[in-house]
ROLOMAR-153733 format. One line per 3 residues: number of its first residue (from 0); for each residue x, y, z of C-alpha. Coordinates in nm, 4 decimals, decimal comma. Last residue first. Layout:
// ROLOMAR-153733
NUM> X Y Z; ...
//
This chain:
// ROLOMAR-153733
334> 14,1217 8,2537 16,9434; 13,8505 8,4584 16,7726; 13,5278 8,2908 16,8832
331> 13,6294 8,3028 17,2483; 13,6809 8,6775 17,2087; 13,3231 8,7301 17,0960
328> 13,1820 8,5161 17,3764; 13,4046 8,7127 17,6141; 13,2575 9,0479 17,5112
325> 12,8928 8,9409 17,5283; 12,9462 8,7514 17,8550; 13,1180 9,0481 18,0206
322> 12,8407 9,2916 17,9173; 12,5340 9,1370 18,0807; 12,6117 9,1914 18,4487
319> 12,3226 9,0336 18,6395; 12,5387 8,9276 18,9328; 12,4151 8,5670 18,9230
316> 12,4732 8,5255 18,5485; 12,4286 8,1541 18,4661; 12,1606 8,1063 18,7335
313> 12,0031 8,4453 18,6552; 12,0334 8,7973 18,7928; 11,8204 9,0660 18,6230
310> 12,0123 9,2861 18,3820; 12,2663 9,5659 18,4274; 12,4044 9,6891 18,0941
307> 12,5967 9,9911 18,2231; 12,8875 10,1065 18,0082; 12,6839 10,4239 17,9419
304> 12,3125 10,3486 17,9587; 12,1856 9,9962 17,8913; 11,8661 10,0250 17,6897
301> 11,7856 10,0066 17,3179; 12,0816 9,7826 17,2461; 12,3208 9,8267 16,9538
298> 12,5683 9,5453 16,8958; 12,8120 9,5912 16,6105; 13,0493 9,3585 16,4296
295> 13,3427 9,5156 16,2510; 13,5814 9,3581 16,0008; 13,3564 9,4246 15,7008
292> 13,3364 9,8027 15,7522; 13,1044 9,9529 15,4912; 12,8048 9,7786 15,6449
289> 12,8430 10,0152 15,9407; 12,7258 10,3105 15,7363; 12,7582 10,5601 16,0214
286> 12,4820 10,8154 16,0800; 12,3068 10,6025 16,3419; 12,6155 10,5875 16,5633
283> 12,6624 10,9665 16,5538; 12,3041 11,0204 16,6669; 12,3715 10,8008 16,9699
280> 12,5276 11,0860 17,1670; 12,7811 10,9594 17,4246; 12,7121 11,0383 17,7930
277> 12,3432 10,9563 17,8459; 12,3562 10,6313 17,6401; 11,9937 10,5514 17,5473
274> 12,0829 10,3743 17,2208; 12,3272 10,1520 17,4044; 12,6596 10,0753 17,2365
271> 12,8802 9,7731 17,1740; 13,1528 9,7580 16,9077; 13,3064 9,4198 16,8215
268> 13,6303 9,3992 16,6250; 13,7983 9,1618 16,3840; 14,1336 9,2805 16,2402
265> 14,2001 9,5157 15,9465; 14,0688 9,8516 16,0727; 14,1599 10,1297 15,8298
262> 13,8044 10,2295 15,7376; 13,7199 10,2906 16,1075; 13,9960 10,5493 16,1568
259> 13,7903 10,8632 16,0792; 13,5301 10,7757 16,3427; 13,8004 10,7252 16,6057
256> 13,8195 11,0974 16,6821; 14,1827 11,1741 16,7700; 14,2947 11,3958 16,4821
253> 13,9764 11,6033 16,4660; 13,9275 11,6394 16,8402; 14,2882 11,7452 16,8965
250> 14,2830 11,9847 16,6009; 13,9660 12,1392 16,7422; 14,1270 12,1717 17,0854
247> 14,4254 12,3680 16,9623; 14,7756 12,3232 16,8250; 14,8064 11,9741 16,9699
244> 15,1057 11,8658 17,1800; 14,9382 11,6806 17,4669; 14,9797 11,9795 17,6988
241> 14,8138 12,1999 17,4341; 14,5119 11,9714 17,3778; 14,4408 11,8517 17,7307
238> 14,4811 12,1865 17,9109; 14,3210 12,5122 17,8006; 14,1254 12,3767 17,5015
235> 14,0435 12,0416 17,6646; 13,9222 12,2138 17,9804; 13,7370 12,4783 17,7758
232> 13,5557 12,2155 17,5678; 13,4723 12,0081 17,8724; 13,3025 12,3102 18,0251
229> 13,3393 12,5460 18,3199; 13,7103 12,6211 18,3004; 13,8424 12,8323 18,5879
226> 14,0778 12,5573 18,7093; 14,2338 12,5413 18,3634; 14,3151 12,9124 18,3606
223> 14,4703 12,8960 18,7068; 14,6832 12,5990 18,6003; 14,7899 12,7797 18,2848
220> 14,9162 13,0743 18,4855; 15,0831 12,8486 18,7400; 15,2807 12,6894 18,4574
217> 15,2368 12,3250 18,3550; 15,4242 11,9983 18,4159; 15,1395 11,8036 18,5712
214> 15,1362 11,6573 18,9221; 15,0585 11,9930 19,0831; 14,7595 11,8837 19,2912
211> 14,5364 12,1461 19,1248; 14,5577 11,9681 18,7902; 14,4606 11,6381 18,9509
208> 14,1707 11,7985 19,1363; 14,0619 11,9614 18,8111; 14,0191 11,6187 18,6524
205> 13,8122 11,4978 18,9483; 13,5754 11,7942 18,9398; 13,5562 11,8052 18,5618
202> 13,4368 11,4440 18,5509; 13,1485 11,4997 18,7921; 13,0490 11,8336 18,6398
199> 13,0373 11,6860 18,2897; 12,8361 11,3855 18,4071; 12,5608 11,6016 18,5560
196> 12,5929 11,8462 18,2638; 12,4992 11,5907 17,9996; 12,1499 11,6859 17,8880
193> 12,2065 12,0553 17,9653; 12,4813 12,0596 17,7054; 12,8520 12,0226 17,7770
190> 12,8186 11,6426 17,7554; 12,6614 11,6749 17,4115; 12,9035 11,9327 17,2719
187> 13,1956 11,7174 17,3897; 13,0500 11,4088 17,2241; 13,0033 11,6120 16,9077
184> 13,3651 11,7227 16,9146; 13,4945 11,3763 17,0044; 13,3164 11,1887 16,7261
181> 13,3281 10,8137 16,7990; 13,2726 10,8516 17,1726; 13,2950 10,4738 17,2373
178> 13,0345 10,2898 17,4507; 13,2187 9,9544 17,4484; 13,5045 9,8758 17,2095
175> 13,6115 9,5155 17,1534; 13,9311 9,3810 17,0001; 14,0759 9,1014 16,7889
172> 14,3988 8,9134 16,7149; 14,6416 9,1642 16,8673; 14,9998 9,2611 16,7750
169> 14,8885 9,5809 16,5950; 15,1802 9,6745 16,3728; 15,1125 10,0226 16,2397
166> 14,8911 10,2019 15,9909; 14,6210 10,3333 16,2232; 14,2701 10,1910 16,2393
163> 14,3575 9,9538 16,5218; 14,4901 10,2388 16,7346; 14,1973 10,4716 16,6622
160> 13,9463 10,2036 16,7597; 14,1379 10,1386 17,0826; 14,1546 10,5084 17,1704
157> 13,7821 10,5525 17,1116; 13,7167 10,2537 17,3371; 13,9616 10,4202 17,5775
154> 13,7163 10,7071 17,6253; 13,4246 10,4671 17,6891; 13,5642 10,1168 17,7435
151> 13,8439 9,9343 17,5651; 13,9003 9,5592 17,5235; 14,2102 9,4130 17,3590
148> 14,2809 9,0501 17,2643; 14,6315 8,8995 17,2562; 14,7758 8,5702 17,1289
145> 15,1488 8,6364 17,1260; 15,1650 8,5713 17,4974; 15,3299 8,6742 17,8246
142> 15,6610 8,8632 17,8127; 15,7214 8,9936 17,4606; 15,3631 9,0192 17,3339
139> 15,2431 9,1577 17,6686; 15,5134 9,4258 17,6611; 15,4461 9,5098 17,2965
136> 15,0767 9,5466 17,3758; 15,1551 9,7801 17,6643; 15,3702 10,0132 17,4532
133> 15,1231 10,0164 17,1624; 14,8347 10,1057 17,3927; 15,0460 10,3972 17,5129
130> 15,1028 10,5129 17,1534; 14,7265 10,5109 17,1020; 14,6894 10,8257 17,3101
127> 14,3935 10,9578 17,1111; 14,1414 11,0212 17,3872; 14,3949 11,1820 17,6203
124> 14,6059 11,0863 17,9203; 14,7750 11,3689 18,1050; 15,1495 11,4479 18,1015
121> 15,3842 11,4618 18,3976; 15,3282 11,0954 18,4798; 15,3823 10,8809 18,7895
118> 15,1688 11,0947 19,0210; 14,8634 10,8729 19,0040; 14,9631 10,5323 18,8644
115> 14,7748 10,3518 19,1390; 14,4502 10,4564 18,9725; 14,4995 10,7042 18,6903
112> 14,7931 10,9349 18,6294; 14,8508 10,8027 18,2769; 14,6025 10,5321 18,1783
109> 14,5855 10,2305 18,4054; 14,6002 9,9017 18,2168; 14,4432 9,5791 18,3377
106> 14,6374 9,2823 18,1985; 14,4517 8,9511 18,2046; 14,5414 8,5859 18,1421
103> 14,2640 8,3850 17,9851; 14,1089 8,0525 18,0902; 13,7361 8,1223 18,0969
100> 13,7354 8,2040 18,4692; 14,0111 8,4567 18,4091; 13,8110 8,6311 18,1365
97> 13,4929 8,6476 18,3446; 13,6860 8,7967 18,6356; 13,8509 9,0568 18,4103
94> 13,5180 9,1523 18,2537; 13,3672 9,2146 18,5994; 13,6742 9,3922 18,7392
91> 13,7467 9,6168 18,4415; 13,3741 9,6915 18,4117; 13,3561 9,8051 18,7757
88> 13,6647 10,0267 18,7605; 13,9620 9,8895 18,9586; 14,2159 9,9211 18,6735
85> 14,1229 10,2871 18,6717; 13,8522 10,5334 18,5733; 13,8822 10,9077 18,5218
82> 13,7725 10,8688 18,1584; 13,7517 10,5051 18,0495; 13,9437 10,1893 18,1318
79> 14,1712 9,9679 17,9211; 14,1612 9,5868 17,9439; 14,4265 9,3658 17,7791
76> 14,3167 9,0058 17,7327; 14,5790 8,7318 17,7191; 14,5686 8,4065 17,5244
73> 14,7139 8,0558 17,5545; 14,3875 7,8919 17,6583; 14,5107 7,8494 18,0143
70> 14,3396 7,5525 18,1739; 14,0297 7,6327 18,3837; 14,0964 7,5671 18,7492
67> 14,2040 7,2909 18,9849; 14,5752 7,3315 19,0522; 14,5645 7,7022 19,1160
64> 14,8353 7,9614 19,0419; 14,9325 7,8968 18,6794; 14,5934 7,7444 18,5978
61> 14,4307 8,0736 18,6962; 14,5916 8,2583 18,4077; 14,7980 8,5514 18,5354
58> 14,6272 8,8648 18,6717; 14,8571 9,1555 18,5933; 14,7805 9,5127 18,7021
55> 14,9555 9,7802 18,4970; 15,0944 10,1182 18,6006; 15,2249 10,3318 18,3128
52> 15,5231 10,5591 18,3789; 15,6062 10,8988 18,2303; 15,9695 10,9773 18,1519
49> 15,8510 11,2131 17,8797; 16,0576 11,0547 17,6019; 15,7475 10,9440 17,4133
46> 15,7878 10,5678 17,4661; 15,6040 10,5250 17,7962; 15,7842 10,3503 18,0783
43> 15,6614 10,0265 18,2400; 15,5368 9,9499 18,5903; 15,3924 9,6046 18,6647
40> 15,1708 9,5259 18,9629; 15,0884 9,1683 19,0556; 14,7567 8,9943 19,1095
37> 14,6618 8,6453 19,2259; 14,2863 8,5897 19,2223; 14,0909 8,5706 19,5481
34> 14,2714 8,8818 19,6726; 14,3177 9,1632 19,4197; 14,0992 9,0265 19,1405
31> 13,8205 8,9634 19,3924; 13,6993 9,3174 19,3402; 13,3433 9,2777 19,4602
28> 13,1173 9,4099 19,1887; 13,0379 9,7807 19,1964; 12,7246 9,9177 19,3670
25> 12,7376 10,2974 19,3392; 12,9503 10,3010 19,0240; 12,7692 10,0055 18,8698
22> 12,4345 10,1699 18,9407; 12,5426 10,5023 18,7858; 12,4970 10,4219 18,4171
19> 12,1950 10,1914 18,4331; 12,0225 10,4342 18,6696; 12,0956 10,7201 18,4307
16> 11,9583 10,5426 18,1261; 11,6400 10,4293 18,3020; 11,5342 10,0647 18,3224
13> 11,6747 9,9991 18,6677; 11,3441 9,9184 18,8430; 11,3545 9,5683 18,6919
10> 11,6961 9,4915 18,5508; 11,7438 9,5921 18,1908; 11,6642 9,3450 17,9139
7> 11,9398 9,3099 17,6593; 11,8621 9,1154 17,3468; 12,1431 9,1118 17,0989
4> 12,0532 9,3820 16,8447; 12,3070 9,2589 16,5939; 12,4882 9,3908 16,2922
1> 12,7246 9,1733 16,0959; 13,0016 9,3404 15,9022
//
């Protein structure tokens, strides 16, 4: 394991953790992936017998659609968004653009009932749903390339770490995980506290809207109970855990926390986290003996917020988005 504090200097007047976190949401990058770059939608079934459908966005290598562009390097990057995000989330767009410009093909995965996949699943996504990552990886491996890299963000960063720590075929050469909630119970306690209630209320509002819409296969009694929940813990206890097949919320958190899967990771991975993350508690990060995991590289910055990392614009980074370069430099070194 190599540990690094790669220098990240936040953009002037955007030094604060909350500004770093919400700036990208308020001022996202232009999504050229849908017009300037060719994009096609792919729908594939999950493998759990539920009949649920996953909606993917495919951006093929630029050399396959433009004569003068970076040649395809033979690899594909699979991007997976965080809680209540989608294939259009700011980090999916900015990392996807960087990947295409460097010669990769890109698959942007929507978790169940997210983005354009809303209404195509009767079950919700959850933090440990590594079986869906498996389905998409197998599809990419069969149809596009056998040289695959995976990048997860926030909730899906936990999912990605869990997947690569499980005893299964992994199909990918390397992965990255940005701002992962390594311990789900402690992350839940943090976001349910006064320090995290702004983010808790925002996420609960959109998650309750989905429950209220009737897209999930639950009883009216359970729906009413879920809609009364005031905390992440209650929402997961009344809804996520039981609907996903767990006995209770504590079992769900215990089985799905990526922290316990780190020793099983056998392929190279990069984990990026900001010490001032206002959504995921950094105390968990500092308690981990990262030197015990030889396949993992870590980058801990002092500033950056939660999947933020907005720096001043420069000639080689005109949008001032620091994260895509860090992730793609790592992937370039692994293909």
